N, C-alpha and C positions, 0 to 999 in steps of 0.2 A: 391481497393475493397470497397470503399465507395459506399453505395447504395443510390442513390437519387431517387426522384419520377420519375418514368418512366423506371426504370430498373437498372441493375448493370453495372458498368464500365467494368466488367471483360469480357463481351461479345462484347465490342466495340474495337476500335483500341488501341494499347498500350498507357497507361496513365502514367503520372508521379506519383511518389509515395510519401507517407507522411513519416515524421520522427516519430520515436516512442516517446512516450510522454515524455516531459521534466518534471522532478519531482519538485514540490514544496511541500515538505513533511510537514504534521502537526506533529503528534506523530506516528511513525511508529511501527514496531514490537519491536524496542527498544524504550521504553518510557523515561520519565524524570527520572534522577537519584534522590536518596534520598539526603536530605540536609546534609551538613557537620556536624560533631560532634561539640559540644560546644567548643568554643575556636578557631576554624578554621574560616578563612575569605573567604567566597565564592566569586567567581568572579562575579556572577550575582545573584540577588535574586531568579531567576527562574531556574538557572542552576548551582547550587553549586557542589563542589566536592562530590563524593559519598561516602557512608560508605561501606567499603569493608568487605566481609565476607570470611574467608578462605585464604589459601596461594595462591599467584599468581603463574602462570606457568613461568618457565624459559624462557628467550628469545628464540624464534623460536620453542618453544614446544607448541603443541596444547593440551589443557586440555580437558579431556573427559566431555561430557555434558549429565547430566541426565535430562530427561523431564518427566512431568506428562503424563498420558494417554491421556489427552484431546489435547495435542500437537502432531499431526500426519499429515502426507501428506494428503492434501485434506481438512484440517479444515479451517473454515472461522469464523472470529470474526469481527462484525461490531460495531463500536463505534461512538457516537455523540461527537462532540468537540465544545467548545465555549471559547472565550476569551474576556476580558474586560480590557482596559487601561484607567485610569482616568488621566487627565492632572495634571501636578505638581502643578500649581497655578490656580485652577478653577475660571473662571470669568463667570458672567451671560451670559447664552446662549452658553458657550463653551461646546460642546458635548464630551462625552466619546467615545472612539473607540471600537467598539464591532465586533466581527467576529465569524463565526461558519461554521460547515460542518460535513460531515460524512466520516469516513475512513473505508474501507474494507480491512482487513488484511487477506491474504491467506497464509497458510503454504504450500510451494511447494515442500519442501524436508526436511527430518530429517536425518542429518548425525551424525556420532559418536562424532564429536566435535563441531558442530554448527547446527543451524536451518536456513534454507533459506526461505524467505517470499517475498511477493509482496503486496505492499500497493497502493490502488487506492483510490483517494480522490474525493469525490462527493459534489456538491452543490445542494440544494434542490430548484427546481422551483415551488414555491407555487402556481403560477397561474395554472400550468398544473398538479401539484402534481406528479412530477417525479424527479428522481435523475439524474444528468448530470455529466459526468467525467470531472474533472478539471486537474488532473495529475495522473501519476503512476510512481512508482519506486521500485527497489528491496531493500532488507534489509537482513542483517545477524545478528544473535544472537549467542553469544558464552557463555561459562561459566562465564567469567568475567562480562558480561552484566547482567546475571541473578543475580550474587552475588551483583552487584551494585544497583540492583533495577531498571534496565533500560529495562526490558522485560515486556511483557503482561502476565507474569506468574511467579510463584515461586514453589517450591516443598512444598507439604502439610506438610512434616516433618519439613521443615524449618520455616513454619509459627508457628508450636507448639513450636519451640526452638528459636524464634525471640528474639533478645536482648531487654531488657527494661532498662530504666535508665533515666538520666537527658535529657530532650528534646525528648525522645521517649516514646510514649504510645501505648500499644498493647491491643485492646479490642475485644474479641469474642462476637458474638451475632447476632441476625437476621438483615438482610439488605434488604430494600425494592427494588426489581428489577422487572420492567415490571409487576406489579400487583400481585406479590407473594413476600414472604419472603424467603431469601436464607440464610443459616447459613454461616456466614462470620467471617473473622478476619480483623478488621480495624487497620491500623498502621498510627500513627501520628507522624511526625517529626517537631519539632519547633526550630527556631533559632531567634535571635533578629530581623532578617529582613525577615523571611519567615516561612510559614507553609505549610506542604504537608500532605495530608490525602489520604491513599490508602486502599481500601476494596478488599479483596481477597476471592474467594470462598473457604471455609474451606476444602471441599472435594477434589477439583481438583487443587487448587492453581491458578486458572484463575483470572486475574485482572478484577474486576467488575466496579470499579469507581476510579477516581483519581481527586482531586482538589488541586490547588496550589495557594497560595497568596504570592505575593512578593512586597517588598518595604514597606514604612511606613503604619501603621494602619490608615485607613481613619477616623474612629470613634470608639474609644475603648468601647463606650457604646453599640455598636451593637453586640449582642451575636451571633457571626458567627464563632465560634471555631477558631478565629485568621485568618480567610480567607478573611476578609473585608479589603483588602490591595489595594494599587494603581494598581497593576497588578494581574489579576485573570484569571486563566484557569481551565478548567475542561473537563473530558472525562467520558463517561459512556457507558457500554456494553448494546447494543440494541438487538443483535441477534447473535447466534452461531449455526453452523451446520457442518456436513462433507459432501463435494461435492461427488456426485455419478458419477465419471468420468470413462467411459469405458476403456480408455487407462491406467488409474491408476490401475484398477482391473486386466488388462491384463498384468501388469508389463512390459510395453513396454520399450525397451532399446533405446538408442540414435542411429541414423544411423552412419555407420562406418566413414564417412567423417568428422563428428562432433568432432572426437577425435583429429584432427590435425588442424582445421581451427583456425586462429588467429583473423581474422577481416572479418566482412561482411559489404558491403558498399550499400547504397541506395540513390536514387535520385528521385525527383518529384517536386511537386508544391503545394502551398496553394492558393486556388481560392475563391473569394467572388463575389457574384452577387449583384451589387449595382443598385437598381432601375430597369429600363428596358434596361439598357445598357449592353454591353458585359462584361463578368466576368473579374475581375482584378486578375492576377496570380503573385505569388511571388515564385521564385525558392526555393526549400528546398533540402538540402542534409544531409545525416547523416550516422553514422557508429556505429557498436558495436565492441569493442575490448575485447576479452575474456582474463581474467587474472587468472582464476583457473577453473578447471572442473574435473569431474569424470563421471562414467557411469550414464547417466540420469540426470545430473545436471551441471550447469555452472554459473559463475560469471563473470561480465564484466562491462564496462563503455560505455554508450551511449553518443555520441557527435552529436549534432544537430545544423545545421546552417540554419537560415531562412533569405533569402534576403542578405542584407549586415550587419545584426546584428552580434554581437560577438557570438562565439560558446557557447552553453549551454551544460552542462554535467549532467548526472544522473547515478545512480547505477542500474545495472540490475542483477537480480537473477532468475534462472529458475530451474525447477525440474520435477519430474514425475507428479505432480499435477498442472502444469501450464496451464493457459488458453491463454497465450500470449507469448509463447516461440519462439525462433529463428529457431527451428526445431522440428520435430515430427517424430516418426517412421512411414515410409510410409506404412508398413504392417498394423499398427493399424488404419491408416486413411482409408485404403481400406476396412477394416472390419466394419467401422462405418455405422450405419443406418441413412440415412438422416432424419432430423427432429429436435426438441428441445432437446438439450443436458442438459440444466440447466435452471431453472427459480428461481430466488432469491425471497423468500417470503416477505423480508423486502424492498429491494431496487426496486423490480419490474423489474430488468434487466433479459432478456432472452438471451440465447446463443443457436443459431441454426446452424446445419451443413448441407451442400449440396455439391454436386460435380458439378464443371463447367468446360467447355472447352472454351478456348479463346486464345488470342495472346500469353499469357504466358504459354500455355500448359494446361494439365489437372490438375486441382487444387482441393484440399479439402478445402472448404471455411467455416470459422466460422464467423457468424455475431452476435455481441453483440448489442442488441437494448434496449434503455430505454423504460420505461412503456408505453409511448404514442407514441413511434416511433420518437421522436424529434431528438434523437441523435443515430447514428450507428457507430460502429467500426467494421472493417472487416479485417480478417487475412486469406491470401491465401497461402496454402502450396502445393508445388509440390508433386504430387502423385508418381513421379519418384524417388526422393531422399529425400523428407520430408523437404526441406528448405522453410523457409518463404520468398516467392518471391514477395508478395504484402501486403501492409498495407494501409488502408484508413479510414478516419474518416469524418463524415458529420453531419452538424447541419442544420436541416430543417428550424428552426426559424430564423437563421441569414444568410442562403444561403451560408455557408462557406463549402468548401470540401478540404480536404488534402489527397494526395495520393502519395505513393512512391512505387518503385519497386526495387528489387535486381539488382545491376549492377556489383557486383564483390565479389569474395572470395579470401582470401589470406591464 
């Protein structure tokens, strides 16, 4: 389903299909845990043991999860991320290592004991001023994650009751966010080797910002709230909204066959056009193995093999608010009006729907396009039974096309 200049592959002879994205996660729906209490020795300056709140659930017992109103199916939270690592022994001309990106966190399902989400990581192409997908993966958040401070939210009442003491500061007050002040609660954790500062919206409990400094202080004279350390990471909320998805409003259920399928397999190729010569093709095969499910949602593991490379695995989560699920209700697809389904005002990504007839049958096709059309990702669903039978992604700037199609269900 990759759309290249000159038309869609869906109307040509059958094409090989792409594997679904291999995940290289930044900070997902589950964020960084809080530092360990004083006296405990963290395993890493940036990933210490969390401070737990409340009793843990018994083994095998799923603890009920309360969520604030802002966490609902269809909610989207976009964060910018940055990191800086300074060498242990800086020498003249030795650069620090810096990185950054944007993470789109979509809530696809809210269950009684957990929240299912999908994180898509983007890089910003400054020359074209558009965001391009680098990876995507599923995530789950349960009550323990929220208690440990690993989620993108907390409950407002827990903010009001947050413990204070040695190494923990809680400060309410205005927080500057995108040109306006938001009433927030800022929580700072300090240990001898790390500082973590998190700002939450006081009304909703949503995480607005997080900064982490780990390792030795680089210069104690720099007034940077203890964050001026060897390793520095930060994330900041840039945009939030609730997607207006027709199938979510229609409360569409899963097709009947999805209750029993254990694995779906795909095969295809990744192709690159080098100069004026013929495209170079590398075989791609992949599968998704479902590990848990309910009506309208599923969890699984995606395995992808490109050429002779070792298999790569990523987590998968889908729900009623998914834009890239492995199945959709065919009746909901039949009732969709062709055209733009969604346009993200921050990322500039558009999602458009159309119906196409081709070698794979009659398909409902969703095309996700970057702001300038440099990158497209295409998902084709059978209008007969709702299965994802085709996936493709194309980069116009690099001449790469990856396509896969469904080859089996077990």
